[in-house]
ROKOLLUM-961400 format. One record per atom (N, C-alpha, C, O): x negated, y, z negated. Coordinates in steps of 0.2 Angstrom, whole numbers, padded with zeros to 4 digits, always signed. Layout:
! ROKOLLUM-961400
XYZ;...
//
This chain:
! ROKOLLUM-961400
-0044+0387-0527;-0036+0387-0526;-0033+0386-0532;-0034+0382-0537;-0028+0391-0534;-0024+0391-0540;-0020+0385-0540;-0017+0383-0535;-0019+0383-0547;-0015+0377-0548;-0008+0378-0551;-0005+0373-0553;-0006+0384-0551;+0001+0386-0554;+0006+0383-0550;+0006+0384-0544;+0010+0379-0552;+0016+0376-0549;+0022+0379-0551;+0023+0381-0556;+0026+0380-0546;+0033+0382-0547;+0038+0376-0546;+0036+0373-0542;+0043+0375-0550;+0047+0370-0550;+0051+0370-0543;+0054+0375-0542;+0050+0364-0540;+0054+0363-0533;+0059+0358-0534;+0058+0354-0538;+0064+0359-0530;+0069+0353-0530;+0067+0348-0525;+0067+0348-0519;+0064+0342-0528;+0061+0337-0525;+0066+0332-0522;+0064+0327-0519;+0073+0333-0524;+0078+0328-0523;+0079+0326-0515;+0081+0321-0514;+0076+0331-0511;+0077+0329-0504;+0072+0323-0502;+0073+0321-0496;+0067+0321-0506;+0063+0316-0505;+0065+0310-0508;+0062+0304-0507;+0071+0310-0512;+0073+0304-0515;+0077+0300-0511;+0082+0302-0508;+0076+0293-0510;+0080+0289-0506;+0076+0285-0501;+0070+0283-0502;+0079+0283-0496;+0076+0278-0491;+0074+0282-0485;+0078+0286-0482;+0068+0282-0483;+0065+0286-0478;+0061+0281-0474;+0055+0279-0475;+0064+0278-0468;+0060+0274-0464;+0054+0277-0461;+0054+0283-0459;+0049+0273-0460;+0043+0274-0457;+0045+0274-0449;+0046+0268-0447;+0044+0279-0446;+0047+0279-0439;+0042+0276-0434;+0036+0277-0434;+0045+0271-0430;+0041+0268-0425;+0040+0272-0419;+0044+0276-0417;+0035+0271-0416;+0033+0274-0410;+0037+0272-0404;+0038+0265-0403;+0040+0276-0400;+0044+0274-0395;+0041+0275-0388;+0039+0281-0386;+0040+0270-0384;+0037+0270-0377;+0042+0269-0372;+0046+0265-0372;+0040+0271-0366;+0043+0269-0360;+0040+0262-0358;+0035+0260-0361;+0043+0259-0353;+0040+0252-0351;+0033+0253-0349;+0029+0248-0349;+0031+0259-0346;+0024+0259-0344;+0019+0261-0349;+0013+0262-0348;+0022+0261-0356;+0017+0262-0362;+0017+0270-0363;+0014+0271-0369;+0019+0274-0360;+0019+0281-0361;+0024+0283-0366;+0029+0280-0367;+0023+0288-0371;+0027+0291-0375;+0034+0293-0372;+0034+0296-0367;+0040+0290-0375;+0046+0292-0372;+0050+0297-0377;+0053+0295-0382;+0050+0303-0375;+0055+0307-0379;+0062+0305-0379;+0065+0306-0385;+0065+0303-0374;+0072+0300-0374;+0073+0295-0379;+0078+0295-0383;+0068+0290-0379;+0069+0284-0383;+0068+0286-0390;+0071+0284-0395;+0063+0291-0391;+0062+0294-0398;+0068+0297-0401;+0069+0296-0407;+0071+0301-0397;+0077+0305-0399;+0083+0300-0400;+0087+0300-0405;+0083+0295-0396;+0089+0289-0397;+0087+0286-0404;+0092+0284-0407;+0081+0284-0405;+0080+0280-0411;+0081+0285-0417;+0084+0282-0422;+0079+0291-0417;+0080+0295-0422;+0088+0296-0424;+0090+0297-0430;+0092+0297-0419;+0099+0297-0419;+0102+0291-0423;+0107+0291-0427;+0099+0285-0420;+0101+0279-0423;+0100+0279-0431;+0105+0277-0434;+0094+0281-0433;+0093+0280-0440;+0097+0286-0444;+0100+0285-0449;+0098+0291-0441;+0102+0297-0444;+0109+0294-0445;+0112+0295-0451;+0112+0291-0440;+0119+0288-0441;+0119+0282-0446;+0124+0281-0449;+0114+0280-0447;+0114+0274-0453;+0114+0277-0460;+0116+0274-0465;+0113+0284-0460;+0113+0287-0467;+0107+0287-0471;+0108+0288-0477;+0101+0286-0468;+0095+0286-0471;+0093+0294-0474;+0096+0299-0471;+0089+0294-0479;+0087+0301-0481;+0083+0305-0477;+0084+0311-0476;+0078+0302-0473;+0074+0305-0469;+0069+0301-0465;+0071+0295-0464;+0065+0303-0462;+0060+0300-0458;+0053+0301-0459;+0051+0307-0460;+0048+0297-0459;+0041+0298-0460;+0038+0297-0453;+0038+0291-0450;+0036+0302-0449;+0034+0302-0442;+0027+0302-0441;+0023+0305-0444;+0025+0298-0436;+0018+0297-0434;+0013+0294-0440;+0007+0297-0440;+0016+0290-0444;+0012+0286-0449;+0009+0280-0446;+0008+0279-0440;+0007+0275-0451;+0005+0268-0448;+0010+0265-0444;+0008+0263-0438;+0016+0264-0446;+0021+0261-0442;+0022+0265-0435;+0025+0262-0430;+0021+0271-0435;+0021+0275-0429;+0015+0275-0424;+0015+0278-0419;+0010+0270-0426;+0004+0269-0422;+0000+0275-0420;-0003+0276-0415;+0000+0280-0426;-0003+0286-0424;-0010+0285-0422;-0013+0289-0419;-0014+0280-0425;-0021+0279-0424;-0022+0278-0417;-0028+0279-0415;-0017+0276-0412;-0018+0275-0405;-0015+0280-0401;-0014+0279-0395;-0014+0285-0404;-0011+0291-0400;-0015+0297-0399;-0019+0299-0404;-0014+0301-0395;-0018+0307-0394;-0014+0313-0398;-0009+0312-0399;-0017+0318-0399;-0014+0324-0402;-0008+0326-0399;-0003+0328-0402;-0008+0327-0392;-0003+0329-0388;+0003+0324-0389;+0009+0326-0389;+0002+0318-0389;+0007+0313-0389;+0011+0314-0396;+0017+0314-0396;+0007+0315-0402;+0010+0315-0408;+0014+0321-0409;+0019+0321-0412;+0012+0327-0406;+0016+0333-0405;+0022+0332-0402;+0028+0334-0404;+0022+0328-0396;+0028+0327-0392;+0033+0323-0396;+0039+0324-0396;+0031+0317-0400;+0034+0313-0404;+0038+0317-0409;+0044+0317-0410;+0034+0322-0413;+0037+0325-0418;+0042+0330-0415;+0048+0332-0418;+0041+0333-0410;+0045+0338-0407;+0052+0335-0405;+0058+0337-0406;+0052+0329-0402;+0058+0325-0401;+0062+0323-0407;+0068+0324-0407;+0058+0321-0412;+0062+0319-0418;+0065+0325-0421;+0071+0325-0423;+0062+0331-0421;+0065+0337-0424;+0071+0339-0420;+0076+0342-0422;+0071+0338-0414;+0076+0340-0409;+0083+0337-0412;+0089+0340-0411;+0082+0331-0414;+0088+0327-0417;+0089+0328-0424;+0095+0329-0427;+0084+0329-0428;+0085+0328-0435;+0084+0334-0439;+0086+0335-0445;+0081+0340-0436;+0080+0346-0440;+0086+0348-0444;+0091+0349-0440;+0086+0349-0451;+0091+0352-0454;+0096+0346-0456;+0101+0348-0460;+0095+0340-0454;+0100+0335-0455;+0097+0329-0459;+0100+0325-0462;+0090+0329-0459;+0086+0324-0463;+0080+0327-0465;+0077+0332-0463;+0077+0324-0470;+0071+0326-0473;+0065+0323-0468;+0065+0317-0467;+0061+0327-0466;+0056+0325-0461;+0049+0326-0464;+0047+0332-0466;+0045+0321-0465;+0038+0321-0467;+0034+0319-0461;+0035+0313-0458;+0029+0323-0459;+0025+0322-0453;+0018+0320-0455;+0015+0324-0459;+0016+0314-0453;+0009+0312-0455;+0004+0315-0450;+0005+0314-0444;-0001+0319-0452;-0004+0323-0447;-0012+0321-0447;-0016+0324-0444;-0014+0316-0451;-0021+0315-0452;-0024+0312-0445;-0021+0308-0442;-0030+0315-0443;-0034+0312-0438;-0041+0311-0440;-0042+0312-0446;-0045+0309-0436;-0052+0307-0438;-0056+0312-0440;-0062+0311-0442;-0054+0319-0438;-0058+0324-0440;-0053+0330-0443;-0047+0330-0441;-0056+0335-0446;-0052+0339-0450;-0049+0344-0445;-0043+0346-0446;-0052+0346-0440;-0049+0352-0435;-0043+0349-0432;-0038+0353-0432;-0043+0343-0429;-0037+0340-0426;-0032+0339-0431;-0026+0340-0430;-0033+0337-0437;-0028+0336-0442;-0025+0343-0444;-0019+0344-0445;-0029+0348-0444;-0026+0355-0446;-0022+0358-0440;-0017+0361-0441;-0024+0356-0434;-0020+0358-0428;-0013+0355-0429;-0008+0358-0428;-0013+0348-0430;-0006+0345-0431;-0002+0347-0437;+0004+0347-0436;-0005+0349-0442;-0002+0352-0448;+0001+0358-0446;+0007+0360-0448;-0002+0363-0443;+0000+0369-0441;+0006+0368-0436;+0011+0372-0437;+0006+0364-0432;+0011+0362-0427;+0017+0359-0430;+0023+0361-0429;+0016+0355-0435;+0022+0352-0439;+0025+0358-0443;+0031+0359-0443;+0021+0362-0446;+0025+0368-0450;+0029+0372-0445;+0034+0374-0446;+0026+0374-0439;+0030+0378-0434;+0036+0375-0432;+0041+0379-0430;+0037+0368-0433;+0043+0365-0431;+0048+0365-0437;+0054+0363-0436;+0046+0366-0443;+0050+0366-0449;+0051+0360-0452;+0056+0358-0455;+0045+0356-0452;+0046+0349-0456;+0046+0351-0464;+0045+0356-0466;+0049+0346-0467;+0049+0347-0475;+0042+0346-0478;+0040+0350-0483;+0038+0341-0475;+0032+0340-0478;+0027+0337-0473;+0029+0334-0468;+0020+0339-0474;+0016+0335-0470;+0012+0329-0475;+0013+0330-0481;+0009+0325-0472;+0006+0319-0476;-0001+0317-0472;-0002+0318-0466;-0005+0314-0476;-0012+0312-0474;-0015+0307-0478;-0015+0307-0484;-0017+0302-0474;-0022+0297-0477;-0029+0300-0478;-0030+0306-0476;-0033+0297-0482;-0040+0300-0482;-0044+0299-0476;-0042+0295-0472;-0049+0302-0475;-0054+0301-0470;-0056+0294-0469;-0057+0291-0475;-0056+0291-0463;-0058+0284-0463;-0064+0283-0460;-0067+0288-0457;-0067+0277-0459;-0073+0275-0457;-0079+0276-0462;-0081+0271-0465;-0082+0282-0462;-0087+0284-0467;-0084+0284-0474;-0079+0287-0475;-0087+0281-0478;-0086+0281-0485;-0088+0288-0488;-0094+0289-0489;-0083+0292-0490;-0085+0299-0492;-0083+0300-0500;-0079+0297-0503;-0087+0304-0503;-0086+0306-0510;-0079+0309-0511;-0077+0312-0506;-0077+0309-0517;-0070+0311-0519;-0069+0318-0517;-0064+0321-0514;-0075+0322-0518;-0075+0330-0516;-0074+0331-0509;-0070+0336-0507;-0076+0327-0505;-0075+0327-0497;-0068+0326-0496;-0065+0329-0492;-0065+0321-0499;-0058+0319-0497;-0054+0324-0500;-0050+0327-0496;-0055+0327-0506;-0051+0333-0508;-0051+0338-0503;-0047+0342-0502;-0057+0340-0501;-0058+0346-0496;-0055+0344-0490;-0051+0349-0487;-0055+0339-0487;-0051+0336-0481;-0044+0338-0482;-0041+0341-0478;-0041+0335-0487;-0034+0336-0488;-0032+0344-0489;-0027+0346-0487;-0036+0347-0493;-0034+0354-0495;-0035+0358-0488;-0031+0363-0487;-0040+0356-0484;-0041+0360-0478;-0034+0359-0473;-0032+0364-0470;-0032+0353-0473;-0026+0351-0469;-0020+0355-0472;-0016+0358-0468;-0019+0355-0479;-0014+0358-0482;-0014+0366-0481;-0009+0369-0480;-0020+0369-0480;-0021+0376-0479;-0018+0378-0472;-0016+0383-0471;-0018+0373-0468;-0016+0375-0461;-0008+0375-0460;-0006+0378-0456;-0005+0373-0466;+0002+0373-0466;+0004+0376-0473;+0006+0372-0478;+0003+0382-0474;+0003+0385-0481;+0010+0385-0484;+0011+0386-0490;+0015+0385-0479;+0022+0385-0482;+0026+0378-0482;+0032+0378-0482;+0022+0373-0482;+0025+0367-0481;+0022+0362-0487;+0016+0362-0488;+0026+0358-0490;+0024+0353-0495;+0019+0348-0491;+0019+0346-0485;+0015+0345-0496;+0010+0340-0494;+0010+0334-0498;+0011+0334-0504;+0010+0328-0495;+0011+0321-0498;+0004+0318-0496;+0002+0317-0491;+0001+0315-0502;-0004+0311-0501;-0002+0304-0499;+0002+0301-0502;-0006+0301-0494;-0004+0294-0492;-0010+0289-0495;-0015+0289-0493;-0008+0285-0500;-0013+0280-0502;-0012+0274-0499;-0007+0271-0501;-0016+0271-0495;-0016+0265-0492;-0023+0262-0492;-0026+0261-0486;-0026+0260-0497;-0032+0258-0498;-0034+0252-0494;-0040+0251-0491;-0029+0247-0493;-0031+0241-0489;-0033+0243-0481;-0036+0239-0478;-0031+0248-0479;-0032+0250-0472;-0037+0257-0472;-0041+0257-0468;-0036+0261-0476;-0041+0267-0477;-0047+0266-0479;-0052+0269-0478;-0048+0260-0484;-0054+0259-0487;-0056+0263-0493;-0061+0262-0495;-0051+0268-0495;-0052+0272-0500;-0046+0272-0505;-0040+0273-0502;-0046+0271-0511;-0041+0272-0516;-0040+0278-0519;-0045+0282-0521;-0034+0280-0520;-0032+0286-0524;-0034+0285-0531;-0030+0281-0535;-0039+0288-0534;-0041+0287-0541;-0037+0293-0545;-0034+0298-0542;-0037+0292-0551;-0034+0297-0555;-0037+0303-0555;-0034+0309-0556;-0044+0303-0555;-0048+0309-0555;-0047+0313-0548;-0047+0319-0548;-0046+0309-0543;-0044+0312-0536;-0037+0315-0536;-0036+0321-0534;-0033+0312-0539;-0026+0315-0540;-0026+0321-0544;-0022+0326-0542;-0030+0321-0550;-0030+0327-0554;-0033+0333-0550;-0030+0338-0551;-0038+0332-0546;-0040+0337-0542;-0035+0340-0537;-0034+0346-0536;-0032+0335-0534;-0027+0337-0529;-0021+0341-0532;-0018+0345-0529;-0019+0339-0538;-0013+0342-0541;-0015+0349-0543;-0010+0353-0544;-0021+0352-0542;-0022+0359-0542;-0019+0363-0536;-0018+0369-0537;-0018+0359-0531;-0015+0362-0525;-0007+0363-0526;-0004+0357-0527;-0004+0368-0526;+0003+0369-0528;+0007+0366-0522;+0013+0364-0524;+0005+0365-0517;+0009+0362-0511;+0009+0354-0512;+0013+0351-0508;+0005+0351-0516;+0005+0344-0517;+0012+0342-0521;+0012+0343-0526;+0016+0338-0517;+0022+0336-0521;+0023+0329-0521;+0028+0326-0524;+0019+0325-0519;+0020+0317-0519;+0015+0313-0517;+0010+0316-0514;+0015+0307-0518;+0011+0302-0516;+0015+0296-0513;+0020+0294-0515;+0013+0295-0507;+0016+0289-0503;+0011+0283-0505;+0005+0283-0503;+0013+0279-0509;+0009+0274-0512;+0010+0267-0509;+0015+0263-0510;+0005+0265-0505;+0006+0258-0501;+0001+0253-0504;-0001+0248-0501;-0002+0255-0509;-0006+0250-0513;-0002+0245-0516;+0004+0246-0517;-0004+0238-0517;+0001+0233-0519;+0002+0233-0526;+0008+0231-0528;-0002+0235-0531;+0000+0235-0538;+0005+0241-0539;+0004+0247-0538;+0011+0238-0542;+0016+0243-0544;+0014+0248-0550;+0016+0253-0551;+0008+0245-0554;+0005+0250-0559;+0003+0256-0557;+0003+0261-0560;+0000+0256-0550;-0002+0263-0547;+0004+0268-0547;+0003+0274-0549;+0010+0265-0545;+0016+0270-0545;+0017+0273-0552;+0018+0279-0553;+0017+0268-0557;+0018+0270-0564;+0012+0276-0566;+0014+0281-0569;+0006+0274-0564;+0001+0279-0567;+0001+0286-0563;+0000+0291-0566;+0003+0286-0556;+0004+0292-0553;+0009+0296-0555;+0008+0302-0556;+0015+0292-0556;+0021+0296-0559;+0020+0299-0566;+0022+0304-0567;+0017+0295-0570;+0015+0297-0577;+0011+0303-0577;+0012+0307-0581;+0006+0303-0573;+0002+0309-0572;+0005+0315-0569;+0004+0321-0572;+0009+0314-0564;+0012+0320-0560;+0018+0322-0563;+0020+0328-0563;+0022+0318-0567;+0028+0320-0570;+0033+0322-0565;+0034+0319-0560;+0037+0327-0567;+0042+0330-0563;+0039+0334-0557;+0043+0336-0553;+0033+0335-0557;+0030+0340-0552;+0029+0336-0545;+0028+0339-0540;+0030+0329-0545;+0029+0325-0540;+0033+0320-0538;+0037+0317-0543;+0034+0317-0532;+0038+0312-0531;+0033+0306-0528;+0029+0307-0525;+0035+0300-0531;+0031+0294-0529;+0035+0290-0525;+0040+0288-0527;+0033+0288-0519;+0036+0284-0514;+0033+0277-0515;+0027+0276-0516;+0038+0272-0515;+0036+0265-0515;+0034+0264-0507;+0038+0266-0503;+0028+0261-0506;+0026+0259-0499;+0027+0252-0497;+0030+0250-0492;+0024+0247-0501;+0026+0240-0499;+0033+0238-0499;+0036+0238-0504;+0036+0236-0493;+0043+0235-0493;+0045+0228-0497;+0050+0228-0500;+0040+0224-0498;+0041+0218-0502;+0042+0219-0509;+0045+0215-0512;+0040+0225-0512;+0041+0227-0519;+0045+0233-0519;+0044+0237-0524;+0050+0234-0515;+0054+0240-0516;+0057+0241-0522;+0057+0246-0526;+0061+0235-0525;+0065+0236-0531;+0060+0236-0536;+0061+0240-0541;+0054+0233-0537;+0049+0234-0542;+0047+0241-0542;+0046+0244-0548;+0045+0243-0537;+0042+0250-0536;+0047+0255-0539;+0045+0260-0543;+0053+0254-0537;+0059+0259-0539;+0060+0258-0547;+0061+0263-0551;+0060+0252-0549;+0061+0251-0556;+0055+0254-0561;+0057+0255-0567;+0049+0254-0558;+0044+0257-0562;+0043+0264-0562;+0039+0267-0566;+0046+0267-0557;+0046+0275-0557;+0046+0278-0550;+0046+0284-0550;+0046+0274-0544;+0046+0278-0538;+0053+0280-0537;+0058+0277-0539;+0054+0286-0534;+0060+0289-0533;+0063+0288-0526;+0069+0290-0525;+0059+0285-0522;+0061+0283-0516;+0056+0279-0512;+0051+0276-0515;+0057+0277-0506;+0053+0273-0503;+0052+0275-0495;+0057+0278-0492;+0046+0273-0493;+0044+0274-0486;+0041+0268-0484;+0036+0266-0486;+0045+0265-0479;+0043+0258-0477;+0043+0257-0470;+0047+0260-0466;+0039+0252-0468;+0038+0250-0461;+0043+0245-0458;+0044+0244-0452;+0047+0242-0463;+0053+0237-0460;+0060+0240-0461;+0065+0237-0459;+0060+0246-0464;+0067+0250-0465;+0070+0250-0458;+0077+0250-0458;+0067+0251-0453;+0070+0253-0447;+0074+0248-0444;+0079+0249-0440;+0072+0242-0445;+0076+0236-0443;+0082+0233-0447;+0086+0229-0445;+0081+0236-0454;+0087+0234-0458;+0088+0240-0463;+0088+0238-0469;+0090+0245-0461;+0091+0251-0465;+0096+0249-0471;+0096+0252-0476;+0102+0246-0468;+0107+0245-0472;+0105+0241-0479;+0108+0242-0484;+0101+0236-0478;+0099+0232-0484;+0095+0236-0489;+0095+0236-0495;+0091+0241-0487;+0087+0245-0491;+0091+0250-0494;+0090+0252-0500;+0096+0253-0490;+0101+0258-0493;+0105+0255-0499;+0106+0257-0504;+0107+0249-0498;+0111+0245-0503;+0107+0243-0509;+0109+0244-0514;+0101+0241-0508;+0097+0240-0514;+0096+0246-0518;+0095+0245-0524;+0095+0252-0514;+0094+0258-0518;+0100+0260-0521;+0100+0263-0527;+0106+0259-0518;+0112+0261-0522;+0113+0256-0528;+0115+0259-0533;+0111+0250-0528;+0112+0246-0534;+0107+0248-0539;+0109+0247-0545;+0101+0250-0537;+0097+0252-0542;+0099+0258-0546;+0099+0259-0552;+0101+0263-0542;+0104+0269-0545;+0110+0267-0550;+0112+0271-0555;+0114+0262-0548;+0120+0260-0552;+0117+0255-0558;+0121+0254-0563;+0111+0254-0559;+0109+0250-0564;+0110+0242-0563;+0109+0239-0568;+0111+0240-0557;+0112+0233-0556;+0107+0230-0553;+0106+0229-0546;+0101+0229-0557;+0095+0226-0555;+0096+0219-0552;+0092+0217-0548;+0100+0215-0555;+0101+0208-0553;+0103+0207-0546;+0100+0203-0542;+0108+0211-0544;+0110+0211-0537;+0105+0214-0532;+0104+0212-0527;+0101+0220-0534;+0096+0223-0531;+0090+0218-0529;+0088+0218-0524;+0089+0214-0534;+0084+0209-0534;+0086+0203-0529;+0081+0201-0525;+0092+0201-0528;+0094+0197-0523;+0093+0199-0516;+0092+0195-0512;+0095+0206-0515;+0094+0209-0509;+0086+0209-0507;+0084+0208-0501;+0082+0211-0512;+0075+0211-0511;+0072+0204-0509;+0068+0203-0505;+0075+0199-0512;+0073+0191-0510;+0074+0190-0502;+0071+0188-0498;+0081+0193-0501;+0082+0192-0494;+0078+0196-0489;+0076+0194-0484;+0077+0202-0491;+0072+0206-0487;+0065+0203-0486;+0062+0204-0481;+0063+0200-0491;+0056+0197-0491;+0056+0191-0486;+0051+0190-0483;+0062+0187-0487;+0062+0182-0482;+0062+0184-0475;+0059+0180-0470;+0065+0190-0474;+0065+0193-0467;+0058+0195-0465;+0056+0193-0459;+0055+0198-0469;+0048+0201-0468;+0043+0195-0466;+0040+0195-0462;+0044+0190-0471;+0040+0184-0469;+0041+0180-0462;+0037+0178-0459;+0047+0180-0460;+0049+0178-0454;+0046+0182-0449;+0044+0180-0444;+0046+0189-0449;+0044+0193-0444;+0036+0193-0444;+0034+0193-0438;+0033+0191-0449;+0025+0189-0449;+0024+0183-0446;+0018+0182-0444;+0029+0179-0445;+0027+0172-0442;+0027+0173-0434;+0025+0169-0431;+0030+0178-0432;+0029+0180-0425;+0022+0181-0422;+0018+0184-0426;+0020+0178-0417;+0013+0178-0415;+0012+0185-0411;+0011+0185-0405;+0012+0190-0415;+0011+0197-0412;+0010+0202-0418;+0011+0200-0424;+0008+0208-0417;+0009+0213-0422;+0015+0214-0425;+0020+0213-0421;+0016+0215-0431;+0023+0215-0434;+0027+0221-0431;+0033+0220-0431;+0024+0226-0429;+0029+0232-0426;+0031+0230-0419;+0036+0232-0417;+0027+0225-0416;+0030+0222-0410;+0036+0218-0411;+0041+0218-0408;+0035+0214-0416;+0041+0210-0418;+0047+0214-0420;+0053+0213-0418;+0046+0220-0424;+0051+0224-0426;+0055+0227-0420;+0061+0227-0420;+0051+0229-0415;+0054+0232-0409;+0057+0227-0405;+0062+0229-0401;+0056+0221-0405;+0060+0216-0402;+0066+0215-0405;+0072+0214-0402;+0066+0215-0412;+0072+0214-0416;+0076+0220-0415;+0082+0219-0414;+0074+0226-0414;+0078+0232-0413;+0081+0231-0406;+0087+0233-0404;+0077+0229-0401;+0080+0228-0394;+0086+0223-0395;+0091+0225-0391;+0086+0218-0398;+0091+0213-0399;+0097+0216-0402;+0103+0214-0401;+0095+0221-0406;+0101+0225-0410;+0104+0231-0405;+0109+0234-0406;+0101+0231-0399;+0103+0237-0394;+0100+0243-0394;+0102+0248-0391;+0093+0243-0397;+0090+0249-0397;+0082+0247-0394;+0078+0244-0397;+0082+0250-0388;+0075+0248-0384;+0070+0254-0385;+0072+0259-0382;+0065+0253-0388;+0060+0258-0389;+0053+0255-0387;+0048+0258-0389;+0053+0251-0382;+0047+0248-0379;+0043+0243-0384;+0046+0241-0388;+0037+0242-0382;+0033+0237-0386;+0027+0241-0390;+0027+0247-0390;+0024+0238-0394;+0018+0241-0398;+0012+0242-0392;+0012+0239-0387;+0009+0247-0394;+0003+0249-0390;-0004+0245-0391;-0006+0244-0396;-0007+0243-0385;-0013+0240-0386;-0018+0245-0389;-0019+0251-0388;-0022+0242-0394;-0024+0235-0395;-0019+0231-0399;-0021+0225-0401;-0014+0234-0402;-0010+0230-0406;-0007+0224-0401;-0005+0225-0396;-0006+0218-0404;-0004+0213-0400;+0004+0213-0399;+0007+0214-0404;+0006+0212-0392;+0013+0213-0391;+0016+0206-0392;+0013+0201-0394;+0023+0206-0391;+0026+0200-0393;+0026+0195-0387;+0027+0197-0381;+0024+0189-0388;+0023+0184-0383;+0030+0180-0382;+0034+0180-0387;+0031+0177-0377;+0037+0174-0375;+0039+0169-0380;+0045+0168-0381;+0034+0165-0383;+0035+0160-0387;+0038+0162-0394;+0041+0158-0398;+0037+0169-0395;+0039+0171-0402;+0046+0174-0401;+0049+0177-0406;+0049+0175-0395;+0056+0178-0395;+0061+0174-0398;+0066+0177-0401;+0061+0167-0398;+0066+0164-0403;+0065+0166-0411;+0070+0166-0414;+0059+0167-0412;+0058+0169-0419;+0061+0176-0421;+0064+0177-0426;+0060+0180-0416;+0063+0187-0417;+0070+0187-0417;+0073+0190-0421;+0073+0182-0413;+0081+0181-0413;+0083+0178-0420;+0088+0180-0422;+0078+0174-0423;+0080+0171-0429;+0080+0177-0435;+0084+0177-0439;+0075+0182-0434;+0075+0187-0439;+0081+0191-0438;+0084+0194-0443;+0084+0193-0432;+0090+0196-0431;+0096+0193-0434;+0100+0197-0437;+0096+0187-0434;+0101+0183-0437;+0101+0183-0444;+0106+0184-0448;+0095+0183-0447;+0094+0183-0454;+0096+0190-0457;+0099+0191-0462;+0095+0195-0453;+0097+0202-0455;+0105+0203-0455;+0108+0205-0460;+0107+0200-0449;+0115+0200-0449;+0118+0196-0455;+0123+0199-0458;+0115+0191-0456;+0118+0187-0462;+0118+0190-0469;+0122+0190-0473;+0112+0194-0470;+0111+0197-0476;+0115+0203-0476;+0118+0204-0481;+0116+0207-0471;+0121+0213-0470;+0128+0210-0472;+0131+0213-0476;+0130+0205-0469;+0137+0202-0470;+0138+0200-0478;+0143+0201-0481;+0132+0198-0481;+0133+0196-0488;+0133+0201-0493;+0136+0201-0498;+0128+0206-0491;+0127+0211-0496;+0130+0218-0495;+0131+0222-0500;+0132+0220-0489;+0134+0226-0487;+0141+0227-0484;+0143+0233-0484;+0144+0221-0482;+0151+0222-0479;+0156+0222-0485;+0162+0223-0483;
//
């Protein structure tokens, strides 16, 4: 594969990109209508784009056809209005390529993929997996998803160097905890790539060290706070941005106190905010009745932070 890159305008990837939550009916089936309503909700909030069918989207517990339906529903609302990155990784290359081709047919801005999971594969196999997926969407940008704590594999500099030979590679969604990884990836890729901050608890730190945007799993319940923090960073007001980050982190810690999967807690908070997208899918633990007061507390914390920093 030739490695010649042409300069692309990557600014469409700069900013706040919520990791889109899976939207289900009360019976647990994928809900196109709730998916479209949630996409419209985030569009109206002014976010830059959406990251669809990733970890926060519960992709690991969905079929190919369900993932296609979710992306189709999102694109019905968002195409041409927001930047859309579709995560297409499956447990085998063929299914991943099928989702990649489908995403390109819908006109997404980029596809993304974690490395292959379960078996520990050598770097050349990981690169082949990613390049095969990318080849199925030859006219679409490709974003590497680095999440070693779940995938069991870290994006090394040697693997990044190999992937940068692919001219469609435009970015790294970095969900490892060390912000130094962001610095290293950005230093190596330069202006040819975008690095997204992944861990929401370090959004400000990640942006300060070089990330041009963020893709996060809690953006969906408090987009206003991340949008304001990003605005302050751009204005050079890191002190105020840090205040918002502290408030965000306290909200995240409170969400983690709920006795359920964090995305189930996020969905309950959204329900209290007037957006019902169902529960998390098993085997993810759903919200227990005893945790509903904690979810209500989280909503109150978000409301208070928005009143303090955004109004």
